N, C-alpha and C positions, 0 to 999 in steps of 0.2 A: 809468628809468619816470617820468616827473613827477608830483607827487603832485596829488592834484584839489583844485581850489578850495575854500579855506578861508572859508566865509561868515564876514563880520564879527560879524553879529548872527545869532541862532537865534530860532525861533519856540518860544511855551512848551512845548508838547509834547515838543520837541526838547531843551529845558533840562532839562524834569522827567525825562525818559528818561535822560539822562546822569548825573544827581543821584543817580538811584535815586529818586524821590518822584512824585507826581502833579500835573497841574496844579491839582486840587482844594486841593493842600498850598498849591502856591506863591501861589493867590489869597488864601489865607488869612493868607500872612506878609504879603503885601500890605495887607490889612484891619487887622492890628494894627501896622503900622508895623515889622516884623523887616526887610523886603527891599523896598527903594525899588522903584516899580514904573516900570518903563523907558519912554521913547517909544515910542510907535505909529509904524506904517509908515506907508505909503500905504495899505494894505488896512485901516487902524485897527485892526491886530493886536498885541500885545507884543513886540517884539522884545529879546531878551538878551544884551548882551554879554559882554567878559570879567570884567572886574569883577565884574558880577551874577551871573556862574555862581563865581566864587572864591566869594562871600557866600554863595550859596546851598549848595556844597559845604561851608563850615564850618558853616553852620546844620543841616544833615543829618549830620557827623559829633558835634554836641554834644548832637542831639535823640536821634540812636542811643544817647548814653550817657544819655540819661534826663534831661537836663536840662530844665526845664521852658523854655516860650518865654520867660515874662516875665525868667526868669534868662538865658538866651541873650541878650536885649536889654540887659540889664546887663552883663555880657560886653564885648558888642560897646562898649558906651558907656563902659565902664573902671569899671564901678558896684562898690565895696565888698561890694556884699551878694552874689556870688555865691560867696564863701566860704563865708558862711553855706550857701547852696544847696546846694553840693557836701558839707559837713561833713554837712546832713541827707539827701543823696543816698547819699554812702557808709555813714550808718548805716542806711538804709533795705535798700542793697544788703547790709549783711552780716545785716541780720534775713530777708533773703529766701535768702540762701545759706545759713544756718541750717536754716529749713524746708526747702529741698531737702534738705538731707543728711540731717533728719529723715523726709521720705518715701523717702528711699534705703534708709534703716536699717531702715525700716520692712517696706517690699517684700523685702529682702534677707533679712527675719525671716519673712517670711510664705510665702517661698519654700525654707527651710529648715526651718520647722516645720509648715508647713498650715497649712490655714485647719478652726475659727476661732479656734486657740488662738494661730498667730501675729500675728492683727487685736491683742490685746493689747500692753502695752505689754514694752519689753524685760525691765525689772526682774518681771514676773510671769511672761512666759513661760519668764527665767532660772531661777526656782525650780520650773519644773514641767517642764523639759527631759527631766531622766532618768527622770520616770515609765513603766509602760511605756503603749503603744497601748492605747486604752478602759479605762486606770485612771480616766480623768476621765469624769463625766457629760454629759451636755448640758446639766443644769440646773445642777450646777457652775461651767462656763464662762457659763453668763449670770448667775449670783451674783455671779462676780469682772466681769463687763463692768459690770453695775450698781454695783458698789462702786469700781471703778477711775472711772468717772464721777461719785460721789460724793466721795470720800477721796483719788482720785489713784492714780496707780504704787504709791504707796508703801503704802496702806491694802491695798490688793487685793494686793500682795503678802503681807501679813502672813496676811492672810486665806487666800493660797494653800497657808500651811504645813499650816492649818487642814485644808484636802483632800488635802494629802500623807498628813497622818497618818490620814484616813479612807479614801485608796485603799491605805494600808499595814496598814492593821489590820484584819482582817475584823469583829472585836467592836464597834468603836467606829462600822462604817459599818451593822452592823445594828441598832444601836443609836438611830443617826441614823435611818434609814430607818423604826423604830417611831413615833420622835418625829415624825416628818415626818406619818405617817398619824395619829397621834391629832391634831396641828394641826389637819390639813385638817379633822376631824370638828368643829370647834371654828366651828360655821355659826351662823347665824339662828337656829337651833332652840334655842340654846345660850345660858344667862344667863350677862352675866358673871360673878355671884356662882356658881354652878355650881361643889362642889368639886372639879371636876373639874381646873377651871382652875388652881386652887394646887396639885394634886397633880404635874400636867403641869408647871409652871414649874418643881416644886422637882426634877423627875427633869431637866430640861434645863439646871436650874444643874448638877448633878452631873456632867451628861453633857461640859458645856464645859468643867468642871476638871479631866476625867478629857483631855481634847483637850489642855488647854493644857499638863498635867504629861506629855503625849506629846511634843509639840510641843519643849516644853523638854528634855526627855531627850535629844531626838533632836541637841543641838545647831547648831537652825536659826537660835537667834536669833544666833550667833556669824556663821555663814554669810552670814545678812542684813546684818549690817554690813560686811562683806567686798566684797558684791555693792555695796552703796549706794556704797563708795568708789569701784568704778570705775564706777559710774555716773555721779558727781560728774565723774570725770575726763573722761566722755566723754558727757555732758548732751546731750540731742538735743531738747529743749524737748517732751517729751511731755507728756500731761495734759491730755485735753478739758474739763475741768471749770473752766479758768480764768476768774475771773471771776464764779462762782456759787458761791453758800455753800452749806455741807451741808444746811440746810434749807429751801434754794430749791429744790436740787438733790430732796431728798428729796419737798417738796410737790409737783412736778411729776411725780412717778411714781405713776401711779395704781393702788395697792395696795388691793384688793378684800378688807379683812379685816371680819370681821364685830364685832360688841361684845366678844364672848366673846374674840376672837382680839387684838384690840385691847386689852384687859384683861391677857390672859395675857402678849403682849410687853412691858409696861410691869413685870410681877411678875417677869419675867426680867431686867431691866435692876437692877429693884430686891434682887434676890437677888444676883446678881451682882457690883454694885459697891457692895450695902449690908454694915451690919456683918456679917451672916452670910454673905459672899460665900466661897466653897470656897479652899482651900488652894491656890498655886499648883505646889507639889508633893507 
């Protein structure tokens, strides 16, 4: 069976179809000098020969490798800049691969742990994985989400130990609920100088001391060190607070605190970190 007649030159549509591109892209290659514009036939249309097609195929292969068009031109001209471009491209691809792997890890974690806990970092979900269903309250998860945004996964993992202590010690959870109710009462009707502010701050100081002692007694600090070692080995680039300072992040979170509540929070910090802070054990 004889072969069909093979044209010596083809139209732009046929050239684009064979190379896996579009006539518009080929015209752009002409415009930027990447592909010489061939002669036109008697019908005033471009006709592409064998050499044109070879050049076009190499352009498409390099473009598919994400090499910028300017660097493709340099490669054809034998310029040394192509090596720098390839080094940049390799770094960019490595970063994209790491980001994709982090996304895969997040999806896997979400499928294994469930929502919303699985939406937090692996460091946090690893701390809370063994808690029974329902042990964590939605407010606990909200707090962990904010903490992770401001202080990163490590800060949220440390705070997760606090919620583990609350979930496993009913007396601590009961006192936490009483304190939360009293804190909510520090509204705009309460003066910052009200004695209740100081009394409540002292109670919170004592409660946080009891929580810290419980966490320390559970050996959570040692297990956190081990977990951090594993995270260092399999770091997935998590932490969405990158590029944002703690104060900037806090300043963007619209806390609706009354003057009395603000004074209370200040006093709690002073009592926790001042000379009269509670013992750690």
